[in-house]
Jmol script that loads the backbone (N, CA, C; Angstrom):
load data "model"
ATOM      1  N   MET A   1      20.685  18.050  19.133  1.00  0.00           N
ATOM      2  CA  MET A   1      19.793  18.564  20.148  1.00  0.00           C
ATOM      3  C   MET A   1      20.624  19.222  21.238  1.00  0.00           C
ATOM      4  N   GLU A   2      20.285  20.437  21.563  1.00  0.00           N
ATOM      5  CA  GLU A   2      20.974  21.163  22.612  1.00  0.00           C
ATOM      6  C   GLU A   2      20.266  20.872  23.930  1.00  0.00           C
ATOM      7  N   THR A   3      20.993  20.342  24.915  1.00  0.00           N
ATOM      8  CA  THR A   3      20.357  19.944  26.165  1.00  0.00           C
ATOM      9  C   THR A   3      20.299  21.056  27.197  1.00  0.00           C
ATOM     10  N   PHE A   4      21.281  21.926  27.186  1.00  0.00           N
ATOM     11  CA  PHE A   4      21.284  23.031  28.139  1.00  0.00           C
ATOM     12  C   PHE A   4      21.515  24.321  27.366  1.00  0.00           C
ATOM     13  N   GLY A   5      20.503  24.708  26.637  1.00  0.00           N
ATOM     14  CA  GLY A   5      20.614  25.929  25.862  1.00  0.00           C
ATOM     15  C   GLY A   5      20.655  27.147  26.760  1.00  0.00           C
ATOM     16  N   LEU A   6      21.328  28.160  26.305  1.00  0.00           N
ATOM     17  CA  LEU A   6      21.413  29.396  27.083  1.00  0.00           C
ATOM     18  C   LEU A   6      20.199  30.298  26.904  1.00  0.00           C
ATOM     19  N   VAL A   7      19.316  29.956  26.015  1.00  0.00           N
ATOM     20  CA  VAL A   7      18.164  30.823  25.738  1.00  0.00           C
ATOM     21  C   VAL A   7      17.337  31.058  26.994  1.00  0.00           C
ATOM     22  N   CYS A   8      17.071  30.003  27.756  1.00  0.00           N
ATOM     23  CA  CYS A   8      16.270  30.168  28.980  1.00  0.00           C
ATOM     24  C   CYS A   8      16.980  31.057  29.990  1.00  0.00           C
ATOM     25  N   VAL A   9      18.268  30.859  30.150  1.00  0.00           N
ATOM     26  CA  VAL A   9      19.042  31.672  31.091  1.00  0.00           C
ATOM     27  C   VAL A   9      19.068  33.124  30.625  1.00  0.00           C
ATOM     28  N   GLU A  10      19.346  33.336  29.347  1.00  0.00           N
ATOM     29  CA  GLU A  10      19.398  34.705  28.821  1.00  0.00           C
ATOM     30  C   GLU A  10      18.043  35.397  28.945  1.00  0.00           C
ATOM     31  N   ALA A  11      16.971  34.679  28.633  1.00  0.00           N
ATOM     32  CA  ALA A  11      15.627  35.258  28.773  1.00  0.00           C
ATOM     33  C   ALA A  11      15.352  35.587  30.232  1.00  0.00           C
ATOM     34  N   GLY A  12      15.676  34.647  31.111  1.00  0.00           N
ATOM     35  CA  GLY A  12      15.434  34.859  32.533  1.00  0.00           C
ATOM     36  C   GLY A  12      16.195  36.058  33.084  1.00  0.00           C
ATOM     37  N   LEU A  13      17.428  36.237  32.636  1.00  0.00           N
ATOM     38  CA  LEU A  13      18.200  37.393  33.089  1.00  0.00           C
ATOM     39  C   LEU A  13      17.573  38.706  32.639  1.00  0.00           C
ATOM     40  N   CYS A  14      16.750  38.629  31.598  1.00  0.00           N
ATOM     41  CA  CYS A  14      16.005  39.808  31.126  1.00  0.00           C
ATOM     42  C   CYS A  14      14.613  39.880  31.754  1.00  0.00           C
ATOM     43  N   GLY A  15      14.326  38.956  32.689  1.00  0.00           N
ATOM     44  CA  GLY A  15      13.033  38.967  33.365  1.00  0.00           C
ATOM     45  C   GLY A  15      11.924  38.301  32.590  1.00  0.00           C
ATOM     46  N   ILE A  16      12.275  37.406  31.678  1.00  0.00           N
ATOM     47  CA  ILE A  16      11.287  36.713  30.863  1.00  0.00           C
ATOM     48  C   ILE A  16      11.281  35.229  31.229  1.00  0.00           C
ATOM     49  N   PRO A  17      10.143  34.697  31.681  1.00  0.00           N
ATOM     50  CA  PRO A  17      10.086  33.276  32.016  1.00  0.00           C
ATOM     51  C   PRO A  17      10.134  32.418  30.753  1.00  0.00           C
ATOM     52  N   SER A  18      10.466  31.149  30.924  1.00  0.00           N
ATOM     53  CA  SER A  18      10.587  30.241  29.778  1.00  0.00           C
ATOM     54  C   SER A  18       9.491  29.184  29.776  1.00  0.00           C
ATOM     55  N   PHE A  19       9.230  28.682  28.592  1.00  0.00           N
ATOM     56  CA  PHE A  19       8.267  27.600  28.374  1.00  0.00           C
ATOM     57  C   PHE A  19       8.945  26.642  27.417  1.00  0.00           C
ATOM     58  N   ARG A  20       9.330  25.456  27.916  1.00  0.00           N
ATOM     59  CA  ARG A  20      10.085  24.538  27.069  1.00  0.00           C
ATOM     60  C   ARG A  20       9.753  23.097  27.372  1.00  0.00           C
ATOM     61  N   SER A  21      10.178  22.231  26.475  1.00  0.00           N
ATOM     62  CA  SER A  21       9.942  20.805  26.665  1.00  0.00           C
ATOM     63  C   SER A  21      10.893  20.253  27.714  1.00  0.00           C
ATOM     64  N   SER A  22      10.593  19.076  28.176  1.00  0.00           N
ATOM     65  CA  SER A  22      11.339  18.468  29.275  1.00  0.00           C
ATOM     66  C   SER A  22      12.573  17.692  28.824  1.00  0.00           C
ATOM     67  N   ILE A  23      13.178  18.109  27.715  1.00  0.00           N
ATOM     68  CA  ILE A  23      14.418  17.442  27.312  1.00  0.00           C
ATOM     69  C   ILE A  23      15.468  17.691  28.382  1.00  0.00           C
ATOM     70  N   ALA A  24      16.543  16.934  28.319  1.00  0.00           N
ATOM     71  CA  ALA A  24      17.601  17.038  29.324  1.00  0.00           C
ATOM     72  C   ALA A  24      18.008  18.485  29.531  1.00  0.00           C
ATOM     73  N   GLY A  25      18.191  18.862  30.765  1.00  0.00           N
ATOM     74  CA  GLY A  25      18.600  20.221  31.097  1.00  0.00           C
ATOM     75  C   GLY A  25      17.453  21.118  31.515  1.00  0.00           C
ATOM     76  N   ALA A  26      16.229  20.792  31.125  1.00  0.00           N
ATOM     77  CA  ALA A  26      15.095  21.664  31.433  1.00  0.00           C
ATOM     78  C   ALA A  26      14.915  21.852  32.936  1.00  0.00           C
ATOM     79  N   LEU A  27      15.009  20.767  33.682  1.00  0.00           N
ATOM     80  CA  LEU A  27      14.765  20.867  35.112  1.00  0.00           C
ATOM     81  C   LEU A  27      15.937  21.492  35.863  1.00  0.00           C
ATOM     82  N   ASP A  28      17.093  21.612  35.205  1.00  0.00           N
ATOM     83  CA  ASP A  28      18.202  22.366  35.786  1.00  0.00           C
ATOM     84  C   ASP A  28      17.962  23.863  35.646  1.00  0.00           C
ATOM     85  N   GLN A  29      17.133  24.243  34.711  1.00  0.00           N
ATOM     86  CA  GLN A  29      16.887  25.649  34.429  1.00  0.00           C
ATOM     87  C   GLN A  29      15.560  26.153  34.967  1.00  0.00           C
ATOM     88  N   ILE A  30      14.543  25.315  34.931  1.00  0.00           N
ATOM     89  CA  ILE A  30      13.192  25.788  35.230  1.00  0.00           C
ATOM     90  C   ILE A  30      12.611  25.080  36.447  1.00  0.00           C
ATOM     91  N   GLN A  31      12.134  25.881  37.379  1.00  0.00           N
ATOM     92  CA  GLN A  31      11.368  25.382  38.512  1.00  0.00           C
ATOM     93  C   GLN A  31       9.905  25.597  38.138  1.00  0.00           C
ATOM     94  N   GLU A  32       9.239  24.532  37.779  1.00  0.00           N
ATOM     95  CA  GLU A  32       7.875  24.574  37.246  1.00  0.00           C
ATOM     96  C   GLU A  32       6.978  25.537  38.021  1.00  0.00           C
ATOM     97  N   GLY A  33       6.441  26.507  37.290  1.00  0.00           N
ATOM     98  CA  GLY A  33       5.512  27.459  37.862  1.00  0.00           C
ATOM     99  C   GLY A  33       6.161  28.606  38.622  1.00  0.00           C
ATOM    100  N   THR A  34       7.456  28.508  38.877  1.00  0.00           N
ATOM    101  CA  THR A  34       8.145  29.565  39.614  1.00  0.00           C
ATOM    102  C   THR A  34       8.830  30.532  38.662  1.00  0.00           C
ATOM    103  N   ASN A  35       9.685  29.992  37.783  1.00  0.00           N
ATOM    104  CA  ASN A  35      10.410  30.844  36.840  1.00  0.00           C
ATOM    105  C   ASN A  35      10.165  30.443  35.390  1.00  0.00           C
ATOM    106  N   GLY A  36       9.204  29.581  35.189  1.00  0.00           N
ATOM    107  CA  GLY A  36       8.850  29.132  33.848  1.00  0.00           C
ATOM    108  C   GLY A  36       8.013  27.869  33.921  1.00  0.00           C
ATOM    109  N   TRP A  37       7.824  27.257  32.758  1.00  0.00           N
ATOM    110  CA  TRP A  37       6.960  26.091  32.672  1.00  0.00           C
ATOM    111  C   TRP A  37       7.556  25.062  31.726  1.00  0.00           C
ATOM    112  N   VAL A  38       7.303  23.801  32.043  1.00  0.00           N
ATOM    113  CA  VAL A  38       7.838  22.687  31.272  1.00  0.00           C
ATOM    114  C   VAL A  38       6.680  21.775  30.875  1.00  0.00           C
ATOM    115  N   TYR A  39       6.740  21.269  29.667  1.00  0.00           N
ATOM    116  CA  TYR A  39       5.762  20.272  29.226  1.00  0.00           C
ATOM    117  C   TYR A  39       6.526  19.029  28.776  1.00  0.00           C
ATOM    118  N   PRO A  40       5.900  17.845  28.854  1.00  0.00           N
ATOM    119  CA  PRO A  40       6.591  16.614  28.455  1.00  0.00           C
ATOM    120  C   PRO A  40       7.000  16.659  26.984  1.00  0.00           C
ATOM    121  N   LYS A  41       8.251  16.299  26.724  1.00  0.00           N
ATOM    122  CA  LYS A  41       8.735  16.329  25.340  1.00  0.00           C
ATOM    123  C   LYS A  41       7.906  15.391  24.475  1.00  0.00           C
ATOM    124  N   GLU A  42       7.764  15.792  23.231  1.00  0.00           N
ATOM    125  CA  GLU A  42       7.058  15.020  22.217  1.00  0.00           C
ATOM    126  C   GLU A  42       5.616  14.694  22.589  1.00  0.00           C
ATOM    127  N   ASP A  43       4.996  15.542  23.404  1.00  0.00           N
ATOM    128  CA  ASP A  43       3.589  15.353  23.774  1.00  0.00           C
ATOM    129  C   ASP A  43       2.823  16.596  23.338  1.00  0.00           C
ATOM    130  N   ASN A  44       2.336  16.554  22.111  1.00  0.00           N
ATOM    131  CA  ASN A  44       1.666  17.726  21.539  1.00  0.00           C
ATOM    132  C   ASN A  44       0.444  18.151  22.334  1.00  0.00           C
ATOM    133  N   SER A  45      -0.313  17.191  22.848  1.00  0.00           N
ATOM    134  CA  SER A  45      -1.508  17.566  23.603  1.00  0.00           C
ATOM    135  C   SER A  45      -1.133  18.249  24.921  1.00  0.00           C
ATOM    136  N   ALA A  46      -0.062  17.789  25.571  1.00  0.00           N
ATOM    137  CA  ALA A  46       0.392  18.441  26.802  1.00  0.00           C
ATOM    138  C   ALA A  46       0.886  19.853  26.503  1.00  0.00           C
ATOM    139  N   PHE A  47       1.603  20.009  25.387  1.00  0.00           N
ATOM    140  CA  PHE A  47       2.061  21.332  24.967  1.00  0.00           C
ATOM    141  C   PHE A  47       0.874  22.267  24.780  1.00  0.00           C
ATOM    142  N   GLN A  48      -0.139  21.813  24.035  1.00  0.00           N
ATOM    143  CA  GLN A  48      -1.303  22.647  23.763  1.00  0.00           C
ATOM    144  C   GLN A  48      -2.063  22.986  25.049  1.00  0.00           C
ATOM    145  N   GLU A  49      -2.216  21.997  25.910  1.00  0.00           N
ATOM    146  CA  GLU A  49      -2.940  22.218  27.159  1.00  0.00           C
ATOM    147  C   GLU A  49      -2.216  23.236  28.042  1.00  0.00           C
ATOM    148  N   LYS A  50      -0.927  23.067  28.187  1.00  0.00           N
ATOM    149  CA  LYS A  50      -0.140  23.982  29.024  1.00  0.00           C
ATOM    150  C   LYS A  50      -0.139  25.386  28.422  1.00  0.00           C
ATOM    151  N   LEU A  51      -0.016  25.484  27.117  1.00  0.00           N
ATOM    152  CA  LEU A  51      -0.022  26.790  26.463  1.00  0.00           C
ATOM    153  C   LEU A  51      -1.367  27.486  26.655  1.00  0.00           C
ATOM    154  N   ARG A  52      -2.466  26.754  26.493  1.00  0.00           N
ATOM    155  CA  ARG A  52      -3.795  27.339  26.733  1.00  0.00           C
ATOM    156  C   ARG A  52      -3.909  27.838  28.173  1.00  0.00           C
ATOM    157  N   GLU A  53      -3.444  27.025  29.102  1.00  0.00           N
ATOM    158  CA  GLU A  53      -3.487  27.404  30.519  1.00  0.00           C
ATOM    159  C   GLU A  53      -2.711  28.698  30.754  1.00  0.00           C
ATOM    160  N   LEU A  54      -1.508  28.767  30.214  1.00  0.00           N
ATOM    161  CA  LEU A  54      -0.683  29.960  30.411  1.00  0.00           C
ATOM    162  C   LEU A  54      -1.295  31.197  29.777  1.00  0.00           C
ATOM    163  N   LEU A  55      -1.832  31.050  28.588  1.00  0.00           N
ATOM    164  CA  LEU A  55      -2.420  32.201  27.899  1.00  0.00           C
ATOM    165  C   LEU A  55      -3.688  32.700  28.583  1.00  0.00           C
ATOM    166  N   SER A  56      -4.311  31.841  29.385  1.00  0.00           N
ATOM    167  CA  SER A  56      -5.499  32.276  30.126  1.00  0.00           C
ATOM    168  C   SER A  56      -5.131  32.866  31.490  1.00  0.00           C
ATOM    169  N   GLN A  57      -3.850  32.791  31.841  1.00  0.00           N
ATOM    170  CA  GLN A  57      -3.398  33.296  33.141  1.00  0.00           C
ATOM    171  C   GLN A  57      -2.138  34.157  32.964  1.00  0.00           C
ATOM    172  N   THR A  58      -2.231  35.142  32.118  1.00  0.00           N
ATOM    173  CA  THR A  58      -1.054  35.959  31.799  1.00  0.00           C
ATOM    174  C   THR A  58      -0.533  36.747  32.998  1.00  0.00           C
ATOM    175  N   ASP A  59      -1.336  36.864  34.050  1.00  0.00           N
ATOM    176  CA  ASP A  59      -0.870  37.548  35.250  1.00  0.00           C
ATOM    177  C   ASP A  59       0.274  36.790  35.935  1.00  0.00           C
ATOM    178  N   ARG A  60       0.510  35.557  35.539  1.00  0.00           N
ATOM    179  CA  ARG A  60       1.604  34.755  36.106  1.00  0.00           C
ATOM    180  C   ARG A  60       2.952  35.088  35.461  1.00  0.00           C
ATOM    181  N   PHE A  61       2.940  35.737  34.309  1.00  0.00           N
ATOM    182  CA  PHE A  61       4.183  35.977  33.566  1.00  0.00           C
ATOM    183  C   PHE A  61       5.164  36.892  34.307  1.00  0.00           C
ATOM    184  N   LYS A  62       4.684  38.027  34.790  1.00  0.00           N
ATOM    185  CA  LYS A  62       5.599  38.983  35.420  1.00  0.00           C
ATOM    186  C   LYS A  62       6.252  38.407  36.672  1.00  0.00           C
ATOM    187  N   PRO A  63       5.479  37.814  37.619  1.00  0.00           N
ATOM    188  CA  PRO A  63       6.145  37.225  38.793  1.00  0.00           C
ATOM    189  C   PRO A  63       7.135  36.123  38.412  1.00  0.00           C
ATOM    190  N   ALA A  64       6.801  35.320  37.416  1.00  0.00           N
ATOM    191  CA  ALA A  64       7.713  34.256  36.978  1.00  0.00           C
ATOM    192  C   ALA A  64       8.971  34.852  36.347  1.00  0.00           C
ATOM    193  N   GLY A  65       8.819  35.929  35.615  1.00  0.00           N
ATOM    194  CA  GLY A  65       9.977  36.591  35.017  1.00  0.00           C
ATOM    195  C   GLY A  65      10.904  37.182  36.072  1.00  0.00           C
ATOM    196  N   LEU A  66      10.325  37.789  37.097  1.00  0.00           N
ATOM    197  CA  LEU A  66      11.138  38.337  38.186  1.00  0.00           C
ATOM    198  C   LEU A  66      11.857  37.218  38.935  1.00  0.00           C
ATOM    199  N   ALA A  67      11.154  36.114  39.162  1.00  0.00           N
ATOM    200  CA  ALA A  67      11.775  34.959  39.827  1.00  0.00           C
ATOM    201  C   ALA A  67      12.888  34.388  38.956  1.00  0.00           C
ATOM    202  N   ALA A  68      12.657  34.327  37.654  1.00  0.00           N
ATOM    203  CA  ALA A  68      13.674  33.809  36.737  1.00  0.00           C
ATOM    204  C   ALA A  68      14.947  34.631  36.849  1.00  0.00           C
ATOM    205  N   ARG A  69      14.809  35.923  36.863  1.00  0.00           N
ATOM    206  CA  ARG A  69      15.990  36.794  36.969  1.00  0.00           C
ATOM    207  C   ARG A  69      16.755  36.514  38.263  1.00  0.00           C
ATOM    208  N   ASP A  70      16.030  36.453  39.368  1.00  0.00           N
ATOM    209  CA  ASP A  70      16.675  36.189  40.659  1.00  0.00           C
ATOM    210  C   ASP A  70      17.368  34.827  40.678  1.00  0.00           C
ATOM    211  N   ILE A  71      16.686  33.815  40.174  1.00  0.00           N
ATOM    212  CA  ILE A  71      17.241  32.454  40.166  1.00  0.00           C
ATOM    213  C   ILE A  71      18.481  32.388  39.289  1.00  0.00           C
ATOM    214  N   TYR A  72      18.403  32.941  38.098  1.00  0.00           N
ATOM    215  CA  TYR A  72      19.533  32.844  37.181  1.00  0.00           C
ATOM    216  C   TYR A  72      20.719  33.689  37.634  1.00  0.00           C
ATOM    217  N   LEU A  73      20.461  34.810  38.277  1.00  0.00           N
ATOM    218  CA  LEU A  73      21.573  35.584  38.831  1.00  0.00           C
ATOM    219  C   LEU A  73      22.264  34.794  39.941  1.00  0.00           C
ATOM    220  N   ALA A  74      21.476  34.062  40.722  1.00  0.00           N
ATOM    221  CA  ALA A  74      22.032  33.276  41.823  1.00  0.00           C
ATOM    222  C   ALA A  74      22.763  32.023  41.332  1.00  0.00           C
ATOM    223  N   LYS A  75      22.291  31.430  40.242  1.00  0.00           N
ATOM    224  CA  LYS A  75      22.867  30.160  39.771  1.00  0.00           C
ATOM    225  C   LYS A  75      23.872  30.306  38.638  1.00  0.00           C
ATOM    226  N   PHE A  76      23.696  31.323  37.792  1.00  0.00           N
ATOM    227  CA  PHE A  76      24.456  31.374  36.556  1.00  0.00           C
ATOM    228  C   PHE A  76      25.178  32.701  36.308  1.00  0.00           C
ATOM    229  N   SER A  77      25.423  33.474  37.350  1.00  0.00           N
ATOM    230  CA  SER A  77      26.193  34.696  37.123  1.00  0.00           C
ATOM    231  C   SER A  77      27.596  34.300  36.686  1.00  0.00           C
ATOM    232  N   MET A  78      28.289  35.192  36.033  1.00  0.00           N
ATOM    233  CA  MET A  78      29.632  34.895  35.535  1.00  0.00           C
ATOM    234  C   MET A  78      30.548  34.434  36.664  1.00  0.00           C
ATOM    235  N   GLU A  79      30.466  35.091  37.801  1.00  0.00           N
ATOM    236  CA  GLU A  79      31.324  34.729  38.927  1.00  0.00           C
ATOM    237  C   GLU A  79      31.076  33.286  39.372  1.00  0.00           C
ATOM    238  N   ILE A  80      29.818  32.904  39.484  1.00  0.00           N
ATOM    239  CA  ILE A  80      29.472  31.557  39.934  1.00  0.00           C
ATOM    240  C   ILE A  80      29.854  30.520  38.883  1.00  0.00           C
ATOM    241  N   VAL A  81      29.587  30.797  37.628  1.00  0.00           N
ATOM    242  CA  VAL A  81      29.914  29.855  36.562  1.00  0.00           C
ATOM    243  C   VAL A  81      31.419  29.622  36.485  1.00  0.00           C
ATOM    244  N   VAL A  82      32.209  30.680  36.613  1.00  0.00           N
ATOM    245  CA  VAL A  82      33.666  30.537  36.556  1.00  0.00           C
ATOM    246  C   VAL A  82      34.161  29.679  37.720  1.00  0.00           C
ATOM    247  N   VAL A  83      33.669  29.929  38.923  1.00  0.00           N
ATOM    248  CA  VAL A  83      34.077  29.143  40.092  1.00  0.00           C
ATOM    249  C   VAL A  83      33.684  27.680  39.912  1.00  0.00           C
ATOM    250  N   ASP A  84      32.452  27.425  39.465  1.00  0.00           N
ATOM    251  CA  ASP A  84      31.993  26.046  39.256  1.00  0.00           C
ATOM    252  C   ASP A  84      32.788  25.344  38.165  1.00  0.00           C
ATOM    253  N   LEU A  85      33.075  26.042  37.080  1.00  0.00           N
ATOM    254  CA  LEU A  85      33.838  25.455  35.984  1.00  0.00           C
ATOM    255  C   LEU A  85      35.262  25.134  36.425  1.00  0.00           C
ATOM    256  N   GLU A  86      35.867  26.046  37.153  1.00  0.00           N
ATOM    257  CA  GLU A  86      37.218  25.800  37.661  1.00  0.00           C
ATOM    258  C   GLU A  86      37.229  24.587  38.595  1.00  0.00           C
ATOM    259  N   ALA A  87      36.222  24.472  39.452  1.00  0.00           N
ATOM    260  CA  ALA A  87      36.134  23.330  40.367  1.00  0.00           C
ATOM    261  C   ALA A  87      35.973  22.026  39.591  1.00  0.00           C
ATOM    262  N   ALA A  88      35.174  22.042  38.543  1.00  0.00           N
ATOM    263  CA  ALA A  88      34.984  20.846  37.719  1.00  0.00           C
ATOM    264  C   ALA A  88      36.287  20.435  37.039  1.00  0.00           C
ATOM    265  N   TYR A  89      37.022  21.413  36.506  1.00  0.00           N
ATOM    266  CA  TYR A  89      38.305  21.117  35.859  1.00  0.00           C
ATOM    267  C   TYR A  89      39.305  20.565  36.876  1.00  0.00           C
ATOM    268  N   ARG A  90      39.352  21.172  38.060  1.00  0.00           N
ATOM    269  CA  ARG A  90      40.275  20.696  39.094  1.00  0.00           C
ATOM    270  C   ARG A  90      39.951  19.251  39.487  1.00  0.00           C
ATOM    271  N   GLU A  91      38.673  18.967  39.606  1.00  0.00           N
ATOM    272  CA  GLU A  91      38.258  17.610  39.978  1.00  0.00           C
ATOM    273  C   GLU A  91      38.688  16.603  38.910  1.00  0.00           C
ATOM    274  N   MET A  92      38.536  16.952  37.656  1.00  0.00           N
ATOM    275  CA  MET A  92      38.934  16.047  36.573  1.00  0.00           C
ATOM    276  C   MET A  92      40.448  15.843  36.529  1.00  0.00           C
ATOM    277  N   VAL A  93      41.199  16.906  36.726  1.00  0.00           N
ATOM    278  CA  VAL A  93      42.654  16.831  36.653  1.00  0.00           C
ATOM    279  C   VAL A  93      43.234  16.073  37.851  1.00  0.00           C
ATOM    280  N   CYS A  94      42.633  16.241  38.990  1.00  0.00           N
ATOM    281  CA  CYS A  94      43.174  15.641  40.224  1.00  0.00           C
ATOM    282  C   CYS A  94      42.776  14.186  40.419  1.00  0.00           C
ATOM    283  N   LYS A  95      41.945  13.646  39.572  1.00  0.00           N
ATOM    284  CA  LYS A  95      41.535  12.229  39.713  1.00  0.00           C
ATOM    285  C   LYS A  95      42.574  11.309  39.202  1.00  0.00           C
TER     286      LYS A  95
END
end "model"
wireframe off; spacefill off
backbone 0.3
color backbone group
């Protein structure tokens, strides 16, 4: 199981919001209703309910996609990821 897949980030950078289960990593990527939507993992009825809701409100997709792009550029741009990764490595080495 992939906990922090890049699919949501890659989609968001293209202006596409995500819809995924709440497995680990989901809440690091998605701000519910802002840049995508999350449903409880392994809850088929919640998945169906949320999907029906979204399909009846497609006007929410474009604003969420634009927000996703802004959020992911701010959190996951190459420059930011490199700085964060370097800081994490330094912290591990210096302990």
